[in-house]
N, C-alpha and C positions, 0 to 999 in steps of 0.2 A: 716782215718778210726779210729773207737774207739772200744775198747774191754776190756776184763778182763783177767788177768793172771790166767791161769789154774794151772800151776806149773812152778817152776824155780829152777834148781839145781845150787846153788852158787858155789859149788866145780868144777863142770864140765862146768859151764858158759853158759848153754842153758836151754830152756823150751818151753812152748807153750802158746799162747794167744787164747781165744775164741772171735771171732769177734761179735760185737753187731748185725751186719747185717745177721748173720748166715753163714752157709757154713763150709768149712774145717777149722780145727784148724790151726793156723799160727805158724811156727817155729820161735824162736827168740834166737839170740846169744848176749852175754854180750857186744860185740863190737858195737852193734847197739843201746844200751841204752845211751841216752844223759844225761849228768849230771857230777857233780864234784865227785871226790873220787871213791870209789869202786862201779862199775856199776852192780847192781843186781836188781832183781824184787822180789816181794813177792806175794804169792798166794792171789787172790782176789783184787789185786791192779788194779786200772783203768789206762789205757794207751791210747795214741793216736799214730798212726803209719801209715806208708805207706807199701804197699805190693809189693813184686817182685815175679812173678810166675816163678818157676824153674821146672826142670824135677822131682825133689824130692817132689815138692809141694810148697805151698805159704810160703814165708819168710818175716818176719817183717824187715823194714828198718827205720832208724830215729825214734826210739821209744822214746816218751816223756811221762813222768809220769804226770798224771793229778793231779791237786791239790785236796786235800781231801775236801769233802763237809761236811758241818755241818749237824748233825742229829737232832739238837735242836737249838732253837733261842739263840742268844747271849743275856745274861741278860742285858747288857748295851744298847741294842737296843730296849728293851721293854718299 
């Protein structure tokens, strides 16, 4: 599943993702963010993740940060 980080509190280590497919916002904890170093997310960041449904609502599992996309062409490729 893909989505966009709505907000993430780095001090508390959690936040929410808005899924591209719609539906409920998905809770995410820093322990589920893959990567080296300090695991945090930034508002507006694109992510790929799996979802586990719990009594409290959907939770993100195995969150992977998507590479940034270019907004303009690379001048070397023109």
